[in-house]
Backbone bond lengths (Angstrom), bond angles and torsions (degrees), N, CA, C in turn:
res aa  C-N    CA-C-N  psi(-1)  N-CA   C-N-CA  omega(-1)  CA-C   N-CA-C  phi
1 M - - - 1.444 - - 1.521 109.69 -
2 N 1.310 116.55 148.72 1.449 123.39 175.18 1.527 108.86 -57.39
3 T 1.323 118.10 125.49 1.460 121.03 -175.23 1.523 112.42 -69.18
4 T 1.324 118.96 -20.71 1.462 120.55 176.66 1.519 112.22 -83.57
5 L 1.302 117.38 -13.21 1.457 121.54 -178.02 1.525 112.51 -71.89
6 G 1.327 118.06 -42.54 1.461 121.95 -176.98 1.522 113.50 -53.25
7 P 1.340 119.39 -52.38 1.468 119.59 179.98 1.528 113.69 -61.19
8 V 1.329 117.52 -35.74 1.465 120.74 179.34 1.526 109.91 -66.27
9 L 1.327 117.18 -48.76 1.465 120.22 -179.41 1.526 111.42 -68.12
10 D 1.326 117.10 -35.49 1.463 119.90 177.36 1.529 111.02 -66.54
11 A 1.334 117.29 -38.45 1.464 120.67 177.15 1.530 110.57 -66.11
12 F 1.333 116.57 -38.33 1.475 120.05 175.97 1.526 109.76 -62.55
13 A 1.322 117.04 -48.37 1.468 121.07 -179.07 1.526 111.25 -61.74
14 A 1.322 117.16 -33.96 1.462 121.50 179.51 1.532 112.01 -83.76
15 R 1.335 116.53 -6.38 1.457 122.43 -178.30 1.529 110.81 57.61
16 D 1.322 115.53 40.07 1.460 123.62 -178.16 1.532 108.71 -93.72
17 L 1.332 116.32 94.31 1.457 120.69 -175.07 1.528 112.79 -65.62
18 S 1.317 117.72 -34.51 1.471 120.38 177.52 1.526 110.44 -62.07
19 A 1.318 116.93 -47.40 1.465 120.87 179.85 1.527 110.90 -66.63
20 L 1.329 117.27 -37.98 1.468 119.78 178.13 1.524 110.67 -62.86
21 A 1.332 116.51 -43.84 1.463 119.78 178.98 1.525 110.81 -64.30
22 A 1.330 116.86 -40.49 1.466 120.70 179.88 1.522 112.05 -66.02
23 N 1.342 116.61 -33.65 1.467 120.85 -179.81 1.519 112.54 -78.11
24 G 1.333 117.59 -18.71 1.458 120.17 175.45 1.511 115.75 79.03
25 G 1.330 118.58 31.89 1.452 120.80 175.89 1.515 113.53 82.39
26 L 1.310 115.46 -169.82 1.462 121.05 178.95 1.520 110.56 -74.81
27 P 1.329 117.65 144.13 1.465 119.19 171.73 1.535 109.87 -64.55
28 A 1.304 116.72 147.17 1.466 120.93 176.67 1.529 109.26 -72.34
29 E 1.319 115.83 155.41 1.472 122.91 176.50 1.530 112.34 57.57
30 L 1.300 116.60 41.87 1.459 123.42 -177.88 1.527 110.00 -86.18
31 P 1.339 118.89 120.10 1.466 120.30 -178.95 1.528 111.58 -68.91
32 V 1.323 115.33 136.11 1.461 119.97 -178.88 1.527 110.81 -59.84
33 S 1.310 118.69 -33.67 1.469 121.14 -178.80 1.531 111.77 -60.74
34 A 1.331 118.23 -37.57 1.469 121.31 -179.98 1.518 111.53 -67.15
35 V 1.325 117.50 -40.33 1.465 121.09 -179.39 1.524 110.12 -72.20
36 V 1.319 117.05 -42.70 1.462 120.85 177.45 1.528 110.12 -58.96
37 E 1.317 116.72 -43.66 1.462 120.60 179.39 1.529 111.10 -62.60
38 H 1.322 117.15 -46.72 1.464 120.51 -176.52 1.529 112.03 -67.16
39 L 1.331 116.94 -40.11 1.470 120.94 -178.38 1.525 113.06 -91.70
40 R 1.320 115.99 3.14 1.468 122.56 178.97 1.527 112.39 58.11
41 G 1.328 113.99 44.24 1.456 120.55 178.60 1.515 111.75 -82.11
42 D 1.307 115.64 -178.60 1.460 122.14 -179.61 1.525 108.22 -118.24
43 R 1.313 117.10 96.17 1.463 122.57 -176.09 1.521 112.76 -62.40
44 D 1.321 117.43 -25.57 1.461 119.94 -178.52 1.525 112.98 -81.98
45 A 1.319 117.03 -14.32 1.467 121.06 178.91 1.523 107.69 -103.39
46 Y 1.324 115.89 89.43 1.460 118.39 -178.84 1.524 110.17 -125.12
47 V 1.329 114.85 158.74 1.455 122.62 -176.70 1.526 108.03 -126.27
48 R 1.304 116.18 139.21 1.469 121.55 175.17 1.530 107.93 -93.11
49 F 1.337 115.65 130.62 1.458 120.59 173.99 1.520 107.52 -154.17
50 F 1.301 118.26 -153.42 1.454 121.04 -172.51 1.522 111.33 -139.32
51 L 1.327 115.53 149.19 1.463 124.10 173.21 1.519 107.68 -132.76
52 G 1.317 116.30 151.52 1.458 121.81 172.04 1.510 114.22 98.50
53 E 1.332 113.77 170.28 1.458 123.51 177.42 1.522 107.92 -128.65
54 P 1.308 122.30 106.65 1.458 127.04 1.32 1.536 110.94 -72.48
55 P 1.337 116.02 158.53 1.468 119.77 -176.60 1.531 113.00 -58.83
56 Q 1.348 114.12 134.62 1.458 121.93 178.06 1.525 108.36 -125.48
57 E 1.301 115.80 142.07 1.455 121.25 -177.84 1.530 111.51 -57.66
58 A 1.317 114.71 137.46 1.469 122.63 174.19 1.523 106.62 -152.13
59 F 1.306 116.05 169.32 1.460 121.51 179.18 1.515 107.91 -130.32
60 W 1.330 115.79 153.72 1.460 119.04 172.94 1.520 109.45 -137.09
61 T 1.308 113.43 149.80 1.452 121.36 177.07 1.524 107.17 -128.07
62 P 1.336 117.56 142.63 1.465 119.65 -175.42 1.528 112.96 -82.21
63 A 1.326 114.22 154.90 1.463 121.38 173.95 1.529 107.70 -138.89
64 P 1.317 117.82 133.01 1.467 121.22 -178.32 1.530 111.23 -84.44
65 V 1.319 116.59 90.94 1.459 121.14 -178.00 1.524 108.67 -107.70
66 A 1.326 116.45 121.42 1.466 121.54 -179.99 1.528 109.47 -58.56
67 G 1.325 116.01 141.88 1.458 121.05 179.55 1.517 113.57 93.57
68 F 1.328 117.64 -5.93 1.463 123.46 176.32 1.524 108.45 -124.66
69 A 1.328 116.44 148.41 1.467 119.40 172.08 1.529 109.54 -69.33
70 T 1.329 115.92 -42.72 1.466 123.00 179.77 1.518 108.82 -150.39
71 V 1.318 117.20 142.54 1.464 121.40 168.45 1.520 107.14 -120.68
72 K 1.324 114.66 127.88 1.456 121.73 177.73 1.523 108.52 -109.19
73 I 1.319 115.50 126.39 1.460 121.64 174.16 1.527 105.68 -96.76
74 W 1.330 116.53 102.37 1.457 122.04 -178.27 1.527 109.70 -84.57
75 F 1.339 116.27 137.82 1.459 119.41 -179.60 1.523 111.54 -148.71
76 R 1.323 112.64 156.80 1.466 122.86 172.23 1.521 106.35 -136.51
77 N 1.314 117.21 135.68 1.475 121.72 177.77 1.526 111.83 50.08
78 E 1.336 116.13 43.57 1.472 123.20 176.94 1.529 113.60 65.17
79 T 1.335 117.29 15.01 1.457 122.17 177.80 1.528 109.34 -117.34
80 V 1.323 116.43 129.49 1.464 120.98 179.87 1.523 108.58 -69.25
81 V 1.332 115.53 131.87 1.458 120.59 177.70 1.524 111.95 -112.16
82 K 1.352 116.52 -19.49 1.466 118.57 -176.32 1.521 109.79 -167.08
83 L 1.320 115.89 140.50 1.467 122.21 166.47 1.513 105.84 -105.19
84 H 1.316 116.59 132.35 1.464 120.61 -177.51 1.527 108.33 -131.45
85 G 1.321 115.48 109.83 1.465 121.04 179.43 1.511 110.16 -102.84
86 E 1.328 116.48 122.94 1.459 121.55 -178.03 1.523 110.62 -94.95
87 W 1.320 114.72 139.37 1.459 124.47 179.30 1.527 112.37 49.84
88 P 1.350 115.06 57.64 1.465 118.51 176.11 1.525 109.15 -69.84
89 Q 1.267 116.11 149.84 1.460 119.85 175.33 1.523 106.00 -82.37
90 L 1.336 114.98 82.47 1.452 122.66 -172.39 1.520 108.36 -142.19
91 D 1.307 117.16 129.61 1.455 122.42 179.03 1.530 109.39 -78.03
92 V 1.333 116.82 141.09 1.465 120.08 -178.13 1.524 112.04 -62.21
93 T 1.300 118.78 -25.67 1.467 121.08 179.89 1.532 111.98 -71.19
94 A 1.335 117.85 -15.45 1.470 121.37 179.66 1.520 111.79 -62.51
95 A 1.333 117.50 -25.39 1.466 121.04 -178.67 1.522 112.44 -67.64
96 A 1.319 118.83 -13.34 1.465 121.85 -179.87 1.531 111.50 -58.60
97 V 1.331 118.05 -29.75 1.476 120.50 -179.60 1.531 111.65 -66.98
98 L 1.321 117.56 -16.85 1.467 121.48 -178.61 1.527 112.85 -89.32
99 G 1.319 117.21 -11.98 1.458 120.32 -175.17 1.517 110.46 79.42
100 A 1.306 116.24 -163.84 1.467 120.99 -178.36 1.534 109.81 -74.80
101 P 1.329 117.28 137.60 1.463 119.44 176.49 1.526 110.58 -67.21
102 D 1.339 115.96 154.85 1.455 118.82 178.70 1.527 113.42 -95.34
103 D 1.327 116.71 -2.19 1.461 120.29 175.61 1.523 108.34 -165.03
104 R 1.320 115.46 162.39 1.464 121.50 176.78 1.514 108.28 -139.69
105 L 1.315 116.08 129.54 1.456 121.99 174.55 1.519 105.91 -99.22
106 D 1.328 116.17 100.04 1.454 120.96 -171.63 1.523 113.57 -62.32
107 E 1.337 117.33 -40.51 1.464 119.71 -177.29 1.524 111.76 -60.18
108 Q 1.330 116.98 -35.10 1.466 121.20 -179.84 1.525 112.31 -95.73
109 Q 1.356 117.72 -2.16 1.468 120.94 -175.49 1.524 109.83 56.66
110 E 1.334 116.46 40.90 1.462 122.08 -171.49 1.519 110.98 -114.80
111 D 1.342 116.64 125.07 1.456 122.89 172.64 1.514 108.29 -93.46
112 L 1.326 115.27 143.90 1.452 121.87 -172.40 1.523 110.93 -125.50
113 W 1.329 115.27 128.73 1.456 123.30 170.71 1.531 104.62 -115.11
114 S 1.317 115.42 79.51 1.471 120.40 -169.87 1.520 112.88 -63.99
115 G 1.320 118.17 -34.56 1.458 120.75 179.59 1.522 113.30 -68.64
116 H 1.333 116.65 -24.01 1.465 122.34 176.75 1.530 111.49 -94.42
117 G 1.338 117.13 -11.42 1.457 120.32 -177.49 1.518 112.53 72.08
118 I 1.338 116.75 36.31 1.465 121.38 -176.13 1.524 109.57 -130.59
119 A 1.331 116.19 139.47 1.457 122.13 171.58 1.526 108.18 -136.27
120 L 1.329 115.70 140.31 1.465 122.30 176.83 1.521 108.48 -126.93
121 A 1.318 116.85 128.57 1.456 121.45 174.63 1.520 108.40 -110.42
122 T 1.325 115.58 147.71 1.461 120.78 178.21 1.521 109.91 -118.72
123 D 1.329 114.57 166.86 1.458 119.04 172.85 1.529 107.85 -69.99
124 E 1.337 117.21 174.97 1.464 120.23 -174.36 1.528 114.16 -59.28
125 P 1.320 119.94 -42.40 1.473 117.55 176.63 1.525 113.34 -69.64
126 G 1.343 117.48 -17.99 1.453 121.19 179.18 1.511 114.68 84.71
127 D 1.328 116.90 17.97 1.462 118.56 -177.32 1.527 114.40 -108.74
128 V 1.337 117.45 -1.71 1.459 121.67 178.38 1.530 108.55 -134.30
129 V 1.326 117.17 132.85 1.466 120.73 176.63 1.527 108.23 -73.96
130 A 1.320 115.87 120.71 1.465 121.72 -178.94 1.522 112.17 -91.10
131 S 1.350 116.77 -28.46 1.469 118.69 178.15 1.517 110.85 -159.27
132 L 1.317 113.39 153.15 1.462 123.93 173.78 1.521 106.61 -125.52
133 S 1.330 116.62 123.71 1.460 121.17 179.64 1.521 109.95 -120.24
134 L 1.322 114.83 145.91 1.457 122.57 178.71 1.518 107.68 -130.54
135 F 1.336 116.42 138.26 1.458 122.16 -177.29 1.518 107.85 -154.94
136 A 1.318 117.21 171.83 1.457 120.58 176.39 1.528 108.41 -68.49
137 P 1.329 118.17 138.21 1.459 119.63 179.31 1.524 111.63 -51.83
138 T 1.316 115.34 140.71 1.450 121.79 -175.56 1.522 108.91 -154.53
139 T 1.301 117.40 -164.87 1.461 122.33 174.74 1.522 108.74 -103.16
140 P 1.331 117.39 159.10 1.466 118.84 176.06 1.530 112.56 -57.36
141 T 1.321 117.55 -38.59 1.467 120.68 -179.87 1.523 111.21 -64.22
142 T 1.324 117.20 -46.60 1.458 120.32 179.74 1.520 110.97 -65.10
143 Y 1.333 117.79 -38.53 1.466 120.45 176.31 1.524 109.91 -58.53
144 R 1.312 116.78 -49.51 1.474 120.19 179.93 1.529 111.03 -58.49
145 Q 1.321 117.00 -43.23 1.463 120.98 -175.13 1.520 113.54 -73.23
146 T 1.340 118.58 -30.65 1.467 119.67 -171.37 1.526 115.63 -120.86
147 L 1.351 118.39 -21.39 1.465 119.62 -171.46 1.515 115.70 -126.71
148 A 1.307 118.88 -12.37 1.463 120.91 -177.93 1.521 109.88 -60.14
149 S 1.326 115.29 140.12 1.464 120.11 179.09 1.518 110.22 -64.70
150 V 1.307 115.77 140.83 1.459 122.54 175.82 1.521 106.31 -97.96
151 I 1.320 116.39 121.87 1.459 120.75 -177.32 1.527 110.67 -70.08
152 E 1.314 115.89 -47.84 1.460 120.43 -178.47 1.513 108.48 -147.50
153 Y 1.341 116.27 141.01 1.459 119.69 -179.90 1.515 108.49 -146.89
154 R 1.317 115.16 135.61 1.475 120.78 175.37 1.508 108.68 -127.07
155 E 1.319 114.69 135.94 1.456 119.26 174.12 1.520 107.94 -99.81
156 W 1.315 116.46 135.04 1.452 121.55 178.46 1.519 108.36 -106.43
157 E 1.323 114.46 137.02 1.461 118.72 -179.89 1.506 111.19 -82.31
């Protein structure tokens, strides 16, 4: 396994925003097998869905990470594009270590620190962290186009 991968995934699992910011997000071109192995996920249990605006096909596989309700390892072409942890046990004030976000996706209530490869979404009142996402550093525009969560999607035949 890539020796720089362990600290990044361990910081994600620990919900350590300072360490995540210092590590600079997910490494690019990260094989899904390495992340599944490290997080003890189930590579055979995957779901097809969509990310981005407009929606683009992606897949996710679950990983049982303590401190999260669910962790989804999102991938395309066997390369991880995003880790998305739902309902992390994380206080909303923890985001202060990241400084001001560089973008906000209002529909998802998601603040984005694209240069750090971090996104945090809150519940509607904004007092509970609903998700923590980690990805390779990018721009706000590229995040919206390729990685933003799709709330609802229907395919028509």
